[in-house]
C-alpha positions as CSV (number, residue, x, y, z in Angstrom):
1,M,45.7,11.7,-58.3
2,T,46.1,8.5,-57.8
3,R,44.7,6.0,-55.0
4,S,47.9,5.6,-53.3
5,Q,48.7,9.5,-53.3
6,T,45.5,10.0,-51.4
7,M,46.2,7.4,-48.6
8,Y,49.8,9.0,-48.2
9,I,48.3,12.6,-47.9
10,L,45.4,11.2,-45.5
11,A,48.1,9.5,-43.1
12,G,50.4,12.6,-43.4
13,L,47.2,14.6,-41.8
14,L,46.8,12.0,-39.1
15,I,50.2,12.2,-38.3
16,V,50.1,16.1,-37.8
17,G,46.8,15.7,-36.0
18,F,48.2,13.6,-33.5
19,G,50.9,15.6,-32.9
20,M,49.3,18.7,-32.0
21,P,48.6,19.4,-28.3
22,G,45.6,19.0,-27.0
23,V,42.5,21.4,-27.3
24,S,41.9,22.6,-23.3
25,L,37.9,22.9,-22.3
26,A,39.0,25.3,-19.4
27,V,38.4,28.8,-19.3
28,T,41.7,30.5,-19.7
29,G,42.3,34.8,-20.1
30,C,41.2,35.8,-16.6
31,S,43.4,38.1,-14.8
32,N,42.6,40.7,-12.0
33,A,41.3,43.5,-14.6
34,N,38.1,41.2,-15.1
35,L,37.1,42.3,-11.7
36,I,36.0,46.0,-11.9
37,G,32.9,48.0,-10.6
38,T,30.8,47.8,-7.9
39,Y,29.3,44.3,-6.8
40,N,26.2,43.1,-4.5
41,A,27.3,40.3,-2.2
42,Q,24.7,38.2,-1.2
43,V,25.5,35.4,1.7
44,S,23.3,32.6,0.7
45,S,24.2,30.6,3.7
46,A,23.3,33.6,6.3
47,A,20.2,32.0,7.6
48,L,21.4,28.5,8.0
49,T,24.2,29.4,9.8
50,G,21.9,31.9,12.1
51,V,20.4,28.7,12.6
52,L,23.4,26.9,13.6
53,N,25.0,29.6,15.9
54,A,21.6,29.1,17.8
55,L,22.0,25.6,18.2
56,N,25.6,25.9,19.3
57,S,25.2,28.8,22.0
58,T,22.5,26.2,23.5
59,S,24.1,23.3,23.1
60,G,25.9,23.3,26.3
61,S,23.0,23.6,28.2
62,T,22.7,19.8,29.3
63,S,22.6,17.9,32.5
64,G,25.6,17.3,34.2
65,G,26.9,20.3,35.6
66,S,26.7,24.6,35.7
67,T,27.4,26.0,32.4
68,G,28.7,29.1,34.1
69,S,28.0,32.8,33.5
70,T,26.4,34.0,30.6
71,G,28.8,36.1,28.3
72,S,27.9,39.3,26.6
73,T,25.6,39.2,23.9
74,G,26.4,41.4,20.5
75,N,24.7,44.4,19.4
76,T,22.1,44.5,16.8
77,G,24.6,44.9,13.9
78,G,22.4,47.1,11.8
79,M,19.1,45.6,12.5
80,P,16.1,47.5,14.2
81,S,16.1,48.9,17.7
82,G,13.5,46.9,19.6
83,T,14.8,43.3,19.0
84,S,15.3,41.5,22.0
85,N,19.2,40.4,22.7
86,G,19.6,40.8,18.9
87,G,17.2,38.5,18.3
88,L,18.3,35.0,16.7
89,F,19.9,37.1,13.6
90,G,21.5,40.7,15.8
91,G,25.1,39.4,16.4
92,D,27.8,41.7,16.1
93,T,28.6,44.5,13.6
94,G,31.9,43.2,12.6
95,F,32.5,41.5,9.3
96,G,29.9,39.5,9.0
97,N,29.1,38.0,13.0
98,I,25.4,37.3,12.7
99,G,24.3,35.2,15.7
100,G,24.1,35.5,19.6
101,G,27.5,37.6,21.4
102,T,30.0,35.9,23.1
103,T,29.8,32.7,24.9
104,G,30.2,32.6,28.6
105,S,32.6,30.5,30.7
106,T,32.0,27.6,32.4
107,S,32.2,27.2,36.0
108,S,34.6,25.3,37.4
109,G,33.8,21.5,38.4
110,A,31.2,21.6,35.7
111,S,30.8,17.7,34.1
112,S,31.0,16.9,30.3
113,G,28.5,18.4,28.2
114,A,28.7,21.8,30.0
115,T,30.6,24.0,27.5
116,T,29.0,25.9,25.0
117,A,29.7,24.7,21.5
118,Q,31.7,26.8,19.0
119,T,29.8,29.6,17.1
120,V,30.6,29.8,13.1
121,N,31.1,32.6,11.5
122,P,28.6,33.4,8.4
123,G,31.4,35.2,6.5
124,G,33.2,38.8,5.9
125,F,30.8,40.0,3.1
126,G,27.8,40.1,4.9
127,N,26.5,42.6,7.9
128,N,29.9,44.3,7.3
129,P,30.0,48.1,8.5
130,K,32.7,48.5,5.8
131,S,29.5,47.9,3.2
132,F,29.1,50.9,1.1
133,G,25.5,50.3,2.2
134,G,26.3,49.5,5.7
135,A,25.6,46.6,8.3
136,I,22.8,44.2,6.9
137,P,22.9,40.7,7.1
138,G,23.7,38.4,4.7
139,V,24.4,41.5,1.9
140,G,27.2,44.0,1.6
141,R,28.1,46.3,-1.4
142,Y,32.1,47.0,-2.4
143,Y,34.1,48.0,-5.4
144,F,36.7,45.9,-7.0
145,D,39.3,48.5,-8.8
146,G,40.8,46.1,-11.7
147,S,44.0,46.2,-9.8
148,G,43.8,43.7,-6.2
149,N,41.9,45.9,-4.3
150,I,38.6,46.0,-2.6
151,V,37.1,48.9,-1.7
152,G,34.5,49.7,1.3
153,Q,33.6,52.6,3.5
154,G,35.9,54.0,5.5
155,A,35.8,55.7,8.2
156,G,33.4,58.0,7.6
157,T,30.3,57.4,5.5
158,S,31.6,59.6,2.9
159,T,35.1,58.3,2.9
160,Q,36.1,55.3,1.1
161,A,39.3,53.1,2.3
162,I,40.9,49.6,0.8
163,I,39.4,47.0,3.1
164,G,40.6,44.3,1.4
165,S,42.0,42.1,-2.0
166,Y,42.1,39.5,-4.5
167,S,44.0,37.6,-7.2
168,V,42.5,36.1,-10.1
169,S,44.3,33.3,-11.7
170,T,43.8,32.7,-15.9
171,D,41.7,29.6,-15.0
172,C,39.1,32.1,-13.5
173,S,39.5,31.2,-9.9
174,A,40.1,33.6,-7.6
175,T,41.4,34.2,-3.7
176,L,39.6,37.0,-2.0
177,S,40.4,38.3,1.4
178,L,39.6,41.3,3.8
179,Q,42.0,43.0,6.5
180,T,40.0,41.4,9.4
181,G,41.2,38.1,8.5
182,E,38.7,36.2,6.1
183,T,39.8,34.6,3.2
184,F,37.8,33.2,0.4
185,S,38.3,30.9,-2.7
186,A,36.0,32.2,-5.4
187,I,35.2,31.3,-9.3
188,L,34.1,34.1,-11.6
189,S,32.4,33.9,-14.8
190,S,34.7,35.1,-18.0
191,D,33.3,38.6,-18.2
192,G,33.9,39.0,-14.3
193,S,30.0,40.0,-13.8
194,D,29.8,36.9,-11.2
195,I,31.6,35.7,-8.5
196,L,30.8,32.7,-6.5
197,F,32.4,32.3,-3.0
198,V,33.2,29.9,-0.1
199,Q,34.6,31.1,2.9
200,A,38.4,29.3,3.2
201,N,39.1,30.2,7.0
202,A,39.1,26.6,9.0
203,G,36.4,26.6,11.9
204,Q,34.6,29.8,10.6
205,G,31.4,27.9,8.8
206,G,32.4,28.0,5.0
207,A,30.1,30.7,4.2
208,V,28.8,30.3,0.4
209,G,27.6,33.6,-1.4
210,R,28.0,35.3,-4.6
211,L,28.9,38.9,-5.8
212,S,27.2,40.7,-8.7
213,R,28.3,43.6,-10.7
214,G,25.4,46.2,-10.7
215,A,25.1,49.8,-11.3
216,T,27.8,52.1,-9.7
217,M,25.1,55.0,-8.2
218,C,21.2,54.8,-7.9
219,L,19.6,58.0,-8.5
220,A,15.8,58.4,-6.8
221,S,13.4,58.2,-9.8
222,S,10.0,59.8,-9.7
223,V,8.2,56.6,-11.6
224,V,6.3,54.1,-10.8
225,Q,8.3,51.3,-10.4
226,S,6.8,47.5,-9.3
227,F,9.1,44.6,-8.0
228,G,7.9,41.1,-7.3
229,F,10.1,39.5,-4.1
230,S,10.5,35.8,-2.6
231,F,12.5,35.0,0.5
232,F,13.5,31.8,2.8
233,G,14.9,31.8,6.0
234,A,14.7,30.2,9.3
235,Q,12.4,31.0,12.2
236,A,13.5,30.1,16.0
237,I,10.7,29.2,18.4
238,P,11.6,30.1,21.9
239,S,10.9,27.4,24.7
240,G,8.4,29.7,26.0
241,S,8.6,28.6,29.6
242,G,11.0,28.9,32.5
243,S,12.7,32.5,33.5
244,A,12.4,35.2,31.3
245,S,15.9,34.4,29.7
246,A,15.3,31.0,29.3
247,A,11.8,31.7,27.7
248,N,13.9,33.4,24.9
249,I,16.2,30.2,24.3
250,P,15.0,28.9,21.0
251,G,13.4,25.4,21.5
252,T,12.8,24.2,18.2
253,F,12.9,25.5,14.6
254,A,11.0,26.1,11.6
255,P,11.0,26.9,7.9
256,A,9.7,30.7,6.8
257,S,9.3,32.0,3.6
258,G,7.1,34.2,1.6
259,I,6.7,36.2,-1.8
260,G,5.4,39.2,-2.5
261,T,5.0,42.6,-4.7
262,I,6.2,46.3,-4.1
263,T,5.0,49.3,-5.9
264,L,6.8,52.2,-5.5
265,D,5.0,55.4,-6.2
266,G,8.2,57.6,-7.4
267,Q,6.9,60.4,-4.0
268,G,8.5,58.2,-1.2
269,G,5.7,56.1,-0.6
270,F,5.4,52.2,-1.0
271,A,2.6,49.8,-1.0
272,L,3.4,46.5,-0.3
273,R,1.5,42.9,-0.5
274,Q,3.0,39.9,0.9
275,W,2.0,35.9,1.0
276,A,4.2,34.7,3.8
277,Y,4.7,31.1,5.7
278,T,5.5,30.6,9.4
279,D,5.1,28.9,12.2
280,A,1.9,30.9,13.0
281,G,0.8,30.0,9.5
282,F,0.0,31.4,6.2
283,K,-1.0,34.9,6.2
284,Q,-1.4,37.5,3.5
285,T,-0.7,41.0,4.2
286,A,-1.3,44.7,3.1
287,S,1.3,47.4,4.1
288,V,2.4,51.1,3.4
289,G,4.8,53.3,4.3
290,A,7.7,55.2,3.1
291,Y,10.9,54.0,1.2
292,S,14.4,55.7,0.5
293,I,16.4,54.4,-2.4
294,G,20.3,55.6,-1.4
295,A,23.0,56.6,-3.7
296,D,24.6,53.4,-2.9
297,C,21.7,51.2,-4.5
298,S,20.1,50.1,-1.3
299,L,16.2,49.7,-0.7
300,R,15.0,50.8,2.6
301,L,11.2,50.2,3.7
302,T,9.9,52.3,6.5
303,F,6.3,50.7,7.5
304,A,3.1,52.5,8.8
305,N,0.6,50.3,8.5
306,T,0.0,46.8,8.0
307,T,-3.6,44.7,7.9
308,G,-4.8,41.2,7.2
309,A,-5.7,40.9,3.3
310,G,-7.1,37.9,1.3
311,G,-9.2,36.6,3.8
312,T,-6.4,36.4,6.7
313,T,-8.1,36.9,9.9
314,G,-6.1,37.3,13.6
315,S,-3.3,39.8,14.5
316,V,-0.8,40.8,11.9
317,S,2.8,42.8,12.1
318,S,4.9,44.7,10.1
319,P,8.1,43.4,9.4
320,M,11.0,44.3,11.5
321,S,12.6,45.7,9.0
322,F,12.7,45.5,5.0
323,R,16.0,46.2,3.0
324,G,17.6,45.4,-0.4
325,L,20.0,46.0,-2.9
326,L,19.2,47.1,-6.5
327,V,21.2,45.5,-9.5
328,S,21.1,45.8,-13.1
329,G,20.0,43.4,-15.3
330,P,20.7,42.1,-18.5
331,S,18.5,43.9,-20.6
332,G,18.4,47.2,-18.6
333,Q,15.8,46.3,-15.9
334,V,16.7,46.6,-12.4
335,N,16.6,43.1,-9.9
336,G,18.3,42.9,-6.8
337,V,18.5,40.6,-3.7
338,V,16.2,41.1,-0.1
339,V,16.5,40.6,3.2
340,E,13.5,40.6,5.4
341,Q,13.6,40.8,9.4
342,V,10.1,39.1,9.5
343,D,10.6,39.3,13.5
344,A,12.6,39.5,16.0
345,N,13.6,35.3,15.4
346,T,12.8,35.1,11.7
347,L,15.1,36.4,9.0
348,G,14.4,35.7,5.1
349,M,16.6,36.2,2.4
350,G,15.9,36.0,-1.6
351,D,15.4,37.9,-5.0
352,L,13.7,41.1,-6.0
353,I,12.7,41.4,-9.5
354,S,11.1,43.8,-12.1
355,Q,7.6,43.8,-13.1
């Protein structure tokens, strides 16, 4: 082959190459069929939204006029009994309402600054009574059927019902909606195992979270299991002055966080060790009690006793509530998410890992 023939061939290849369509780097090929199975939801913005709710519910209490009567508070929304007025994160058991109840009307003639700010909504996938695990603040469990339907708990605990819908585009973006009006924009992994979502309803807080595909059913095991967990959230510090109702109004907010281990003995008992930071200080505690793992893969701890550990002195108390959702890991291990209600005004959310 002569040199001139070689140049002609190279030139021809370049022309063909420039004439070919460009390579797309975006993910393609997704459809509704990618989302099939049971998914655990975690609303990662729930704790921050609870703080915003509390701040907004008291923002109208400024000088310059009376604020009128106080509205009714929501019920505890799946939180344990004994939470005063629902605490910071009690709220309504409806689709995601965490935080105070309805706000009161302002009295006639109230001057500027007396109205109560709008309470934002932390999102419909958390604290949802239609979740298979019931209403748990910040988390939920649902079934996606591969055909565009979101399935949850029906009228009875043993029934199922379509509670929403979804539509997946070929670029792996999606829209999700619940029958109660919440809508979400989402993106998903190409295999459909993970979904990231943000709430799209105007004025509802833009809740952000994740849906992860998990085991369809969990069975109680007689084998000893150990887990590590972490949580982070917000603590409302009551003003502590004035009338009884005023003393319960958050004066300031502080972070709350912790790590710990849980050992399940396979016979219904657990031992928990926790290192936690709150406004009261850094404390190490040890707790024992009973646990249950539901067929819906929900983990619930019932505390019998908590003592100080590791040199911790002073009074300590058991968490008001400790719940989790178990998720099968990529190598067969069991991981998950946890929600810990440290006290009436402190809620933390985090991760659960197998040890």
